[in-house]
C-alpha positions in Angstrom: 67.3 97.9 76.1 69.5 101.0 76.0 73.0 100.8 74.5 76.4 102.2 75.1 78.5 102.9 72.0 82.2 103.8 71.8 83.3 105.2 68.4 87.1 105.2 68.5 88.8 108.3 67.0 91.5 108.2 64.2 94.2 108.6 66.8 96.8 106.7 68.8 96.4 104.2 71.6 96.3 106.6 74.5 93.6 108.7 72.8 91.6 105.6 72.1 91.5 104.6 75.8 89.6 107.7 76.9 86.3 107.2 75.1 86.8 103.4 75.4 87.1 103.3 79.1 84.5 106.0 79.7 82.1 103.8 77.7 83.1 100.6 79.5 82.8 102.1 83.0 79.5 103.8 82.3 78.1 100.5 80.9 79.4 98.5 83.9 77.9 100.9 86.4 74.5 100.8 84.6 74.5 97.1 83.5 74.2 98.0 79.8 75.7 96.3 76.7 78.6 98.0 74.8 79.4 98.1 71.1 82.8 99.4 70.1 83.5 100.6 66.5 86.3 102.5 64.7 89.2 100.1 65.2 89.7 99.4 61.5 90.7 103.0 60.7 93.7 103.1 58.3 96.1 105.7 59.6 98.2 107.2 56.7 100.1 109.7 58.8 102.6 107.3 60.4 103.5 106.0 57.0 103.9 109.4 55.4 106.1 110.6 58.4 108.0 107.3 58.4 107.3 106.8 62.1 108.5 103.7 63.9 105.0 102.9 65.2 102.3 102.5 62.5 99.6 102.6 65.2 98.0 99.4 64.1 96.1 97.8 67.1 94.7 94.6 65.6 94.3 91.9 68.2 94.7 94.1 71.2 91.2 93.7 72.6 88.6 90.9 72.9 85.8 93.1 71.3 87.6 93.5 68.0 86.1 91.7 65.0 86.9 91.5 61.3 85.8 94.3 59.0 82.5 92.5 58.2 81.7 92.0 61.9 82.4 95.7 62.6 80.1 96.6 59.7 77.3 94.6 61.2 77.8 96.4 64.6 77.6 99.8 62.8 74.3 98.7 61.3 73.0 97.7 64.7 73.9 101.1 66.1 72.1 102.9 63.2 68.9 100.8 63.7 69.0 101.5 67.4 69.6 105.2 66.9 66.5 105.6 64.7 64.2 104.9 67.7 66.3 105.9 70.7 67.6 109.3 71.8 71.4 109.7 71.4 73.1 111.1 74.5 76.7 112.2 73.8 79.5 112.0 76.5 77.3 111.5 79.5 79.1 111.9 82.8 80.4 108.5 84.0 78.0 107.7 86.8 75.2 105.3 87.8 71.7 106.4 86.7 68.2 105.4 87.8 66.2 103.2 85.4 64.0 105.9 84.2 67.0 108.0 83.0 68.4 105.0 81.2 65.4 103.9 79.2 65.4 104.4 75.4 68.9 105.9 75.0 72.0 105.4 73.0 74.9 106.7 75.1 77.8 107.6 72.8 81.4 108.1 73.7 83.9 109.3 71.0 85.9 112.3 72.2 88.8 113.1 74.5 88.2 115.0 77.8 89.8 118.5 77.8 93.6 118.4 78.4 93.4 120.3 81.7 91.8 117.2 83.4 92.1 114.2 81.1 90.9 111.7 83.7 88.1 113.7 85.2 85.5 111.0 84.6 87.7 108.0 85.4 89.6 109.1 88.6 86.7 108.2 90.9 86.5 104.7 89.3 90.2 104.0 88.9 90.2 100.4 90.2 87.2 99.6 88.1 89.0 101.0 85.1 92.0 98.8 85.8 89.8 95.7 86.3 87.8 96.3 83.1 90.9 97.1 81.0 92.4 93.8 82.1 89.2 92.1 81.2 88.9 93.4 77.7 92.6 93.0 76.7 93.6 90.0 74.7 94.9 87.4 77.3 98.0 86.8 75.1 98.9 90.5 75.6 98.6 90.2 79.4 100.7 87.0 79.4 103.5 88.9 77.4 103.4 91.8 79.9 103.7 89.5 82.9 106.5 87.6 81.3 108.7 90.7 81.0 110.6 92.2 84.0 109.1 95.4 85.5 111.3 98.4 84.8 113.0 100.2 87.8 113.1 103.6 86.2 110.7 103.7 83.3 111.2 106.7 81.0 108.9 107.5 78.1 110.1 109.9 75.3 107.4 110.8 72.8 108.6 111.4 69.2 106.3 110.5 66.3 104.3 113.5 65.0 105.6 115.7 67.8 108.0 118.3 66.4 111.4 119.4 67.8 111.5 122.5 69.9 112.8 125.5 67.9 115.7 127.6 68.9 114.5 130.3 71.3 111.1 128.8 71.7 109.5 128.6 75.1 108.6 125.0 75.9 106.0 126.0 78.4 104.0 127.9 75.8 103.8 125.3 73.0 102.1 122.0 72.6 102.8 118.8 70.5 106.5 119.4 70.9 109.1 116.8 72.0 110.2 117.0 75.6 113.9 117.9 75.4 116.3 115.0 75.9 118.4 116.8 78.5 115.3 117.0 80.7 115.1 113.2 81.0 118.9 112.9 81.5 118.8 115.4 84.4 115.9 113.5 86.0 117.7 110.2 85.7 120.8 111.6 87.3 118.8 113.2 90.2 116.9 109.9 90.9 120.2 108.0 91.1 121.8 110.6 93.3 118.9 110.5 95.8 118.7 106.8 95.8 122.4 106.2 96.0 122.5 103.4 93.4 123.1 103.3 89.7 119.5 102.2 89.1 118.7 100.7 85.7 116.6 102.7 83.2 114.2 101.3 80.6 113.6 103.8 77.7 110.2 103.5 76.0 109.8 105.5 72.8 108.3 105.6 69.3 111.5 107.0 68.1 114.5 105.3 66.5 117.7 104.3 68.4 119.9 106.8 66.4 117.8 109.7 67.8 118.9 109.0 71.3 122.7 108.9 71.2 123.1 111.2 74.2 120.7 109.5 76.7 121.8 106.0 75.6 125.4 106.9 76.3 124.5 107.0 80.0 125.4 103.8 81.9 122.7 101.1 82.5 120.1 102.5 80.1 118.3 100.1 77.8 115.9 100.9 75.0 112.8 98.7 75.0 112.1 97.6 71.4 110.0 95.0 69.5 106.8 95.0 71.6 103.3 95.8 70.6 102.3 99.4 71.7 99.9 98.1 74.3 102.6 95.8 75.8 104.9 98.8 76.2 102.1 100.9 77.8 101.3 98.3 80.3 104.9 97.5 81.0 105.7 101.2 81.5 102.9 101.4 84.0 104.6 98.7 86.1 107.8 100.8 86.5 108.9 101.4 90.1 109.2 105.1 89.1 107.8 106.5 85.9 109.0 109.6 84.1 106.4 110.8 81.6 106.7 112.6 78.3 104.8 115.9 78.2 101.7 115.9 76.0 101.7 112.2 75.5 98.4 110.4 76.4 100.4 107.2 76.1 102.6 108.4 79.1 99.6 109.7 80.9 97.7 106.4 80.7 100.8 104.5 82.0 100.9 107.0 84.9 97.2 106.7 85.6 97.5 102.9 85.9 100.8 102.9 87.9 101.1 102.4 91.6 104.4 104.2 91.7 105.8 107.7 91.8 105.0 109.6 88.6 107.2 112.5 87.4 105.6 115.1 85.2 107.2 118.1 83.4 107.0 121.3 85.6 106.1 123.5 82.6 102.9 121.7 81.8 101.1 120.8 85.0 97.3 120.3 85.1 95.0 118.3 87.3 96.4 115.1 88.8 95.8 111.9 86.8 95.2 109.7 89.8 92.8 110.1 92.8 94.1 111.4 96.1 93.9 107.9 97.7 96.7 106.8 95.4 98.8 110.0 95.5 98.9 110.0 99.3 101.4 107.1 98.9 102.9 107.7 95.5 104.1 111.1 94.5 102.7 112.7 91.3 104.1 115.9 90.0 107.4 117.7 89.0 110.9 116.9 90.2 112.6 120.2 90.8 116.4 120.0 91.1 117.5 121.1 94.6 113.9 121.2 96.0 112.5 117.7 95.6 109.2 117.0 97.3 109.7 115.0 100.5 107.2 112.2 99.5 109.1 111.8 96.2 112.4 111.6 98.1 111.0 108.8 100.3 109.6 107.0 97.2 113.0 107.2 95.5 115.0 106.1 98.5 112.8 103.0 98.8 113.7 101.9 95.2 115.8 98.8 94.8 117.4 97.2 91.7 
């Protein structure tokens, strides 16, 4: 029988989810087994940079094994690859039996940034179902135990650098979204809604880095959770404000049935299918010219 292989990159959780879910959806559509490897990578960067999150994801997923178990899986892949043709990054679709025979379908890279969810958008509900199925049940219990945020804000720090004086944010990547941007968005949402709605701040930064935004009334910083708990909890926000360039933010937005606010300087293809975005706005929030759908979504928000 043919085989689907996901080789996880040396990267963060959001970047892991692209090859993982491409592999899982393709395997489900074609009734093929999946082997996942690469989850025992040691990531030195977070320690050297003294980041808050060390990007250790042990125990997140049911498929994870100890080091010896993963080694055996790698051996199985090598044996299979000797006799089977390896097809890399095949489009996520159902194939006829002849096209499936004698193949190892390998997924290991990210889609291009201009349309991250190009292969997954048509299968969004299947992605959600499969993700819930492969996540450790204790993780899901923890997420369900926690209250859903009203305004969920994600600020990406980590290995993203600060914007330099005089630098144009629209022309650079891997740069932290300025803090004042999030403060303006929060104020605009509250003004449109007419209530002082509570804000949950999700971040891989430290509390002392957010003195300005935390000085605003009714903002709480979410701390102490596993990264995957934070991602899933952020996706349950009644309105979600994403950090630019963060695939962690983008995955929360993809999973969310809620309005999703994205930075106006870095807009690419929608994350979600049109069937979702007919009801829940996805895009920028422009002060003084707010999209009518977003206005309706915000007015419907309650504490």
